[in-house]
SEKE-371348 format. One record per residue (C-alpha): residue number from 1; residue in three letters; x, y, z. Coordinates in nm, 2 decimals. Layout:
N
NUM, ALA, X, Y, Z $
...
//
This chain:
299
1, UNK, 0.00, 0.00, 0.00 $
2, UNK, 0.13, 0.34, -0.09 $
3, UNK, 0.20, 0.60, 0.17 $
4, UNK, 0.07, 0.95, 0.14 $
5, UNK, 0.39, 1.12, 0.26 $
6, UNK, 0.74, 1.02, 0.31 $
7, UNK, 0.70, 1.12, 0.68 $
8, UNK, 0.37, 1.03, 0.85 $
9, UNK, 0.26, 1.18, 1.19 $
10, UNK, 0.06, 1.03, 1.47 $
11, UNK, -0.04, 1.13, 1.82 $
12, UNK, 0.00, 0.89, 2.11 $
13, UNK, -0.14, 0.99, 2.45 $
14, UNK, -0.06, 0.79, 2.77 $
15, UNK, -0.16, 0.82, 3.13 $
16, UNK, 0.13, 0.97, 3.32 $
17, UNK, -0.05, 0.96, 3.65 $
18, UNK, -0.39, 0.82, 3.77 $
19, UNK, -0.59, 0.80, 4.08 $
20, UNK, -0.89, 0.58, 4.17 $
21, UNK, -1.11, 0.67, 4.47 $
22, UNK, -1.46, 0.63, 4.60 $
23, UNK, -1.67, 0.93, 4.52 $
24, UNK, -1.71, 1.03, 4.88 $
25, UNK, -1.33, 1.09, 4.90 $
26, UNK, -1.33, 1.36, 4.64 $
27, UNK, -1.33, 1.66, 4.87 $
28, UNK, -1.05, 1.52, 5.09 $
29, UNK, -0.84, 1.46, 4.77 $
30, UNK, -0.90, 1.82, 4.66 $
31, UNK, -0.71, 1.95, 4.96 $
32, UNK, -0.40, 1.73, 4.93 $
33, UNK, -0.37, 1.64, 4.56 $
34, UNK, -0.26, 1.92, 4.33 $
35, UNK, -0.21, 1.70, 4.02 $
36, UNK, -0.34, 1.84, 3.69 $
37, UNK, -0.59, 1.57, 3.60 $
38, UNK, -0.72, 1.62, 3.25 $
39, UNK, -0.97, 1.33, 3.21 $
40, UNK, -1.21, 1.18, 3.46 $
41, UNK, -1.43, 0.87, 3.44 $
42, UNK, -1.73, 0.80, 3.67 $
43, UNK, -1.74, 0.43, 3.74 $
44, UNK, -1.95, 0.18, 3.93 $
45, UNK, -1.85, -0.13, 4.12 $
46, UNK, -2.07, -0.37, 4.32 $
47, UNK, -2.14, -0.24, 4.67 $
48, UNK, -1.98, -0.43, 4.95 $
49, UNK, -2.16, -0.54, 5.26 $
50, UNK, -2.06, -0.70, 5.59 $
51, UNK, -2.19, -1.05, 5.65 $
52, UNK, -2.34, -1.00, 5.99 $
53, UNK, -2.34, -1.37, 6.07 $
54, UNK, -1.98, -1.44, 5.95 $
55, UNK, -1.82, -1.13, 6.11 $
56, UNK, -1.70, -1.20, 6.46 $
57, UNK, -1.42, -1.18, 6.71 $
58, UNK, -1.24, -1.43, 6.93 $
59, UNK, -0.92, -1.42, 7.14 $
60, UNK, -0.69, -1.41, 6.84 $
61, UNK, -0.84, -1.14, 6.62 $
62, UNK, -1.13, -1.02, 6.40 $
63, UNK, -1.28, -1.24, 6.13 $
64, UNK, -1.46, -1.04, 5.86 $
65, UNK, -1.66, -1.17, 5.57 $
66, UNK, -1.78, -0.93, 5.30 $
67, UNK, -2.03, -1.00, 5.02 $
68, UNK, -2.16, -0.83, 4.71 $
69, UNK, -2.45, -0.89, 4.47 $
70, UNK, -2.42, -0.85, 4.10 $
71, UNK, -2.71, -0.92, 3.87 $
72, UNK, -2.87, -1.12, 4.15 $
73, UNK, -2.56, -1.33, 4.21 $
74, UNK, -2.40, -1.31, 4.56 $
75, UNK, -2.03, -1.34, 4.61 $
76, UNK, -1.85, -1.37, 4.94 $
77, UNK, -1.50, -1.25, 5.03 $
78, UNK, -1.34, -1.38, 5.35 $
79, UNK, -1.06, -1.15, 5.47 $
80, UNK, -0.75, -1.27, 5.65 $
81, UNK, -0.80, -1.26, 6.03 $
82, UNK, -0.70, -0.91, 6.15 $
83, UNK, -0.54, -0.80, 6.48 $
84, UNK, -0.56, -0.46, 6.63 $
85, UNK, -0.27, -0.52, 6.88 $
86, UNK, -0.09, -0.82, 7.01 $
87, UNK, -0.17, -0.72, 7.37 $
88, UNK, -0.54, -0.71, 7.31 $
89, UNK, -0.78, -0.99, 7.38 $
90, UNK, -1.00, -0.94, 7.08 $
91, UNK, -1.29, -1.10, 7.24 $
92, UNK, -1.32, -0.77, 7.43 $
93, UNK, -1.42, -0.59, 7.11 $
94, UNK, -1.78, -0.49, 7.05 $
95, UNK, -1.93, -0.48, 6.70 $
96, UNK, -2.23, -0.28, 6.58 $
97, UNK, -2.36, -0.28, 6.23 $
98, UNK, -2.71, -0.19, 6.10 $
99, UNK, -2.89, -0.25, 5.78 $
100, UNK, -2.78, -0.23, 5.50 $
101, UNK, -2.45, -0.34, 5.67 $
102, UNK, -2.21, -0.12, 5.46 $
103, UNK, -2.04, 0.01, 5.78 $
104, UNK, -1.91, -0.16, 6.10 $
105, UNK, -1.85, 0.02, 6.43 $
106, UNK, -1.57, -0.13, 6.64 $
107, UNK, -1.53, -0.05, 7.01 $
108, UNK, -1.25, -0.18, 7.23 $
109, UNK, -1.42, -0.27, 7.56 $
110, UNK, -1.11, -0.32, 7.77 $
111, UNK, -1.01, -0.04, 8.01 $
112, UNK, -0.68, -0.20, 8.12 $
113, UNK, -0.57, -0.22, 7.75 $
114, UNK, -0.68, 0.14, 7.68 $
115, UNK, -0.48, 0.26, 7.98 $
116, UNK, -0.17, 0.09, 7.86 $
117, UNK, -0.22, 0.21, 7.50 $
118, UNK, -0.36, 0.56, 7.50 $
119, UNK, -0.29, 0.58, 7.12 $
120, UNK, -0.63, 0.41, 7.08 $
121, UNK, -0.81, 0.71, 7.23 $
122, UNK, -1.03, 0.72, 6.91 $
123, UNK, -1.28, 0.46, 7.02 $
124, UNK, -1.51, 0.35, 6.87 $
125, UNK, -1.40, 0.36, 6.51 $
126, UNK, -1.61, 0.31, 6.19 $
127, UNK, -1.49, 0.11, 5.90 $
128, UNK, -1.66, 0.07, 5.56 $
129, UNK, -1.70, -0.25, 5.36 $
130, UNK, -1.60, -0.10, 5.03 $
131, UNK, -1.28, 0.05, 5.19 $
132, UNK, -1.18, -0.29, 5.33 $
133, UNK, -1.24, -0.46, 5.00 $
134, UNK, -1.04, -0.20, 4.81 $
135, UNK, -0.75, -0.23, 5.06 $
136, UNK, -0.74, -0.61, 5.05 $
137, UNK, -0.85, -0.65, 4.68 $
138, UNK, -0.50, -0.80, 4.59 $
139, UNK, -0.58, -1.09, 4.82 $
140, UNK, -0.94, -1.13, 4.72 $
141, UNK, -0.96, -1.09, 4.34 $
142, UNK, -0.73, -1.11, 4.04 $
143, UNK, -0.89, -0.80, 3.89 $
144, UNK, -1.16, -0.54, 3.96 $
145, UNK, -1.41, -0.48, 3.69 $
146, UNK, -1.56, -0.13, 3.69 $
147, UNK, -1.84, -0.02, 3.47 $
148, UNK, -1.78, 0.31, 3.29 $
149, UNK, -2.09, 0.54, 3.34 $
150, UNK, -1.95, 0.87, 3.21 $
151, UNK, -1.63, 1.02, 3.07 $
152, UNK, -1.54, 1.38, 3.07 $
153, UNK, -1.26, 1.64, 3.06 $
154, UNK, -1.17, 1.92, 3.29 $
155, UNK, -0.95, 2.15, 3.09 $
156, UNK, -1.16, 2.47, 3.09 $
157, UNK, -1.08, 2.75, 2.84 $
158, UNK, -0.71, 2.79, 2.93 $
159, UNK, -0.63, 2.49, 3.14 $
160, UNK, -0.73, 2.65, 3.46 $
161, UNK, -0.97, 2.38, 3.57 $
162, UNK, -0.88, 2.03, 3.70 $
163, UNK, -1.09, 1.71, 3.72 $
164, UNK, -1.13, 1.75, 4.09 $
165, UNK, -1.28, 2.10, 4.07 $
166, UNK, -1.49, 2.00, 3.77 $
167, UNK, -1.64, 1.71, 3.96 $
168, UNK, -1.71, 1.91, 4.27 $
169, UNK, -2.01, 2.07, 4.10 $
170, UNK, -2.08, 1.82, 3.82 $
171, UNK, -2.45, 1.79, 3.73 $
172, UNK, -2.40, 1.45, 3.57 $
173, UNK, -2.23, 1.31, 3.88 $
174, UNK, -2.52, 1.43, 4.09 $
175, UNK, -2.76, 1.26, 3.86 $
176, UNK, -2.56, 0.94, 3.88 $
177, UNK, -2.55, 0.95, 4.26 $
178, UNK, -2.93, 1.01, 4.27 $
179, UNK, -2.98, 0.72, 4.03 $
180, UNK, -2.75, 0.50, 4.23 $
181, UNK, -2.97, 0.55, 4.54 $
182, UNK, -3.30, 0.49, 4.35 $
183, UNK, -3.21, 0.24, 4.07 $
184, UNK, -2.87, 0.09, 4.14 $
185, UNK, -2.86, 0.05, 4.52 $
186, UNK, -2.62, -0.25, 4.49 $
187, UNK, -2.35, -0.03, 4.32 $
188, UNK, -2.09, 0.20, 4.47 $
189, UNK, -1.96, 0.50, 4.27 $
190, UNK, -1.59, 0.55, 4.21 $
191, UNK, -1.39, 0.82, 4.02 $
192, UNK, -1.09, 0.75, 3.80 $
193, UNK, -0.88, 1.06, 3.74 $
194, UNK, -0.62, 1.07, 3.46 $
195, UNK, -0.33, 1.30, 3.39 $
196, UNK, -0.22, 1.25, 3.03 $
197, UNK, 0.10, 1.32, 2.84 $
198, UNK, 0.14, 1.33, 2.46 $
199, UNK, 0.40, 1.18, 2.24 $
200, UNK, 0.44, 1.28, 1.87 $
201, UNK, 0.51, 0.97, 1.67 $
202, UNK, 0.68, 0.99, 1.32 $
203, UNK, 0.74, 0.72, 1.07 $
204, UNK, 0.97, 0.77, 0.77 $
205, UNK, 1.01, 0.58, 0.45 $
206, UNK, 1.29, 0.71, 0.23 $
207, UNK, 1.35, 0.38, 0.05 $
208, UNK, 1.04, 0.28, -0.15 $
209, UNK, 0.98, 0.63, -0.30 $
210, UNK, 0.61, 0.53, -0.34 $
211, UNK, 0.40, 0.82, -0.21 $
212, UNK, 0.07, 0.97, -0.33 $
213, UNK, 0.22, 1.31, -0.26 $
214, UNK, 0.53, 1.47, -0.41 $
215, UNK, 0.86, 1.50, -0.23 $
216, UNK, 0.79, 1.88, -0.21 $
217, UNK, 0.45, 1.82, -0.05 $
218, UNK, 0.60, 1.56, 0.19 $
219, UNK, 0.87, 1.81, 0.30 $
220, UNK, 0.60, 2.08, 0.35 $
221, UNK, 0.39, 1.83, 0.55 $
222, UNK, 0.69, 1.75, 0.78 $
223, UNK, 0.77, 2.11, 0.83 $
224, UNK, 0.40, 2.20, 0.92 $
225, UNK, 0.39, 1.91, 1.17 $
226, UNK, 0.71, 2.01, 1.35 $
227, UNK, 0.62, 2.38, 1.36 $
228, UNK, 0.28, 2.31, 1.50 $
229, UNK, 0.33, 2.07, 1.79 $
230, UNK, 0.02, 1.92, 1.97 $
231, UNK, -0.17, 2.18, 2.18 $
232, UNK, -0.27, 2.08, 2.53 $
233, UNK, -0.64, 2.16, 2.49 $
234, UNK, -0.66, 1.97, 2.16 $
235, UNK, -0.48, 1.67, 2.32 $
236, UNK, -0.74, 1.67, 2.60 $
237, UNK, -1.03, 1.71, 2.36 $
238, UNK, -0.93, 1.42, 2.13 $
239, UNK, -0.85, 1.19, 2.42 $
240, UNK, -1.19, 1.25, 2.58 $
241, UNK, -1.37, 1.20, 2.25 $
242, UNK, -1.18, 0.88, 2.17 $
243, UNK, -1.25, 0.73, 2.51 $
244, UNK, -1.62, 0.82, 2.49 $
245, UNK, -1.64, 0.67, 2.14 $
246, UNK, -1.47, 0.35, 2.26 $
247, UNK, -1.68, 0.29, 2.57 $
248, UNK, -2.01, 0.47, 2.47 $
249, UNK, -2.10, 0.53, 2.84 $
250, UNK, -2.47, 0.56, 2.92 $
251, UNK, -2.45, 0.91, 3.06 $
252, UNK, -2.26, 1.05, 2.76 $
253, UNK, -2.43, 1.20, 2.45 $
254, UNK, -2.15, 1.35, 2.24 $
255, UNK, -1.89, 1.15, 2.04 $
256, UNK, -2.08, 0.83, 2.07 $
257, UNK, -2.12, 0.76, 1.70 $
258, UNK, -1.94, 1.05, 1.53 $
259, UNK, -1.57, 1.02, 1.61 $
260, UNK, -1.34, 1.12, 1.44 $
261, UNK, -1.53, 1.40, 1.26 $
262, UNK, -1.37, 1.68, 1.06 $
263, UNK, -1.65, 1.92, 1.18 $
264, UNK, -1.54, 1.89, 1.54 $
265, UNK, -1.33, 2.20, 1.61 $
266, UNK, -1.20, 2.06, 1.94 $
267, UNK, -0.93, 1.84, 1.77 $
268, UNK, -0.92, 2.02, 1.43 $
269, UNK, -0.54, 2.06, 1.46 $
270, UNK, -0.49, 1.69, 1.37 $
271, UNK, -0.70, 1.71, 1.05 $
272, UNK, -0.53, 2.03, 0.95 $
273, UNK, -0.19, 1.87, 0.99 $
274, UNK, -0.30, 1.55, 0.82 $
275, UNK, -0.21, 1.31, 1.10 $
276, UNK, -0.28, 0.95, 1.01 $
277, UNK, -0.33, 0.79, 1.35 $
278, UNK, -0.42, 0.84, 1.72 $
279, UNK, -0.37, 0.61, 2.01 $
280, UNK, -0.45, 0.63, 2.38 $
281, UNK, -0.27, 0.41, 2.64 $
282, UNK, -0.44, 0.37, 2.97 $
283, UNK, -0.23, 0.21, 3.25 $
284, UNK, -0.47, 0.04, 3.50 $
285, UNK, -0.23, -0.12, 3.74 $
286, UNK, -0.22, 0.04, 4.09 $
287, UNK, 0.02, -0.01, 4.38 $
288, UNK, -0.27, 0.00, 4.63 $
289, UNK, -0.53, -0.23, 4.49 $
290, UNK, -0.58, -0.52, 4.24 $
291, UNK, -0.55, -0.44, 3.87 $
292, UNK, -0.85, -0.27, 3.72 $
293, UNK, -1.05, -0.35, 3.41 $
294, UNK, -1.30, -0.11, 3.26 $
295, UNK, -1.61, -0.22, 3.07 $
296, UNK, -1.93, -0.09, 2.93 $
297, UNK, -2.21, -0.25, 2.73 $
298, UNK, -2.01, -0.17, 2.41 $
299, UNK, -1.65, -0.27, 2.51 $
//
């Protein structure tokens, strides 16, 4: 097959940093994480619950069993027995959990231990089933499969807005949270925040001499590409559009069936410069949880 130019250009975008958090941790993240996240995805994962009958204490520690339901199928996850402190007789711990059993209140009912260990002054403490599952997911599952509900960007007009500030007042997120309460009560909402970095890829063929464009046109094309490097806003725009087109999330409307499209001004630069490919690489391995896999009804 003949090439168009001697030198062909393509844009590769990869995730240089990513964060996955439960939606309720968004405000806390805003105060400590100053990363410039460009793309966000609103995800759902089966809600975790404590098994009231299979969560108990004995002298040696705390035994916890979690479960989730997905399409009517219940799955149990038995955690490794936990210990708060070697000096504590764990049978002196009191549990309290109420329906729907998504949280567990733990109270150390041992005055002698508390006097010896004043660092446990915060008593009782509340732990959440989804936090426990997330923290121990490496031990419980080989991968975590999250459904993609919505994808968006947070660039703003001049790059002044981040994904965290965008999501803080996002109407679609509020709609999803409302629907989660009323329609999908067995789901928990998570946020995937992506910081992306571009790479300009070039391929050259100076051997075959078979091009549909002349050498002069090829030289002009190469000059145009190198003098007009990818612009940040256009990089974010095309990345968002490509991901939406790939997953076709239920809460997105634009870019579902019309990408790429020459009439879209948001990534017009790549049509103007006659790029011949675009790729997006998403790294979904984390050092604090099991590997993640994203899915939708389309992909």
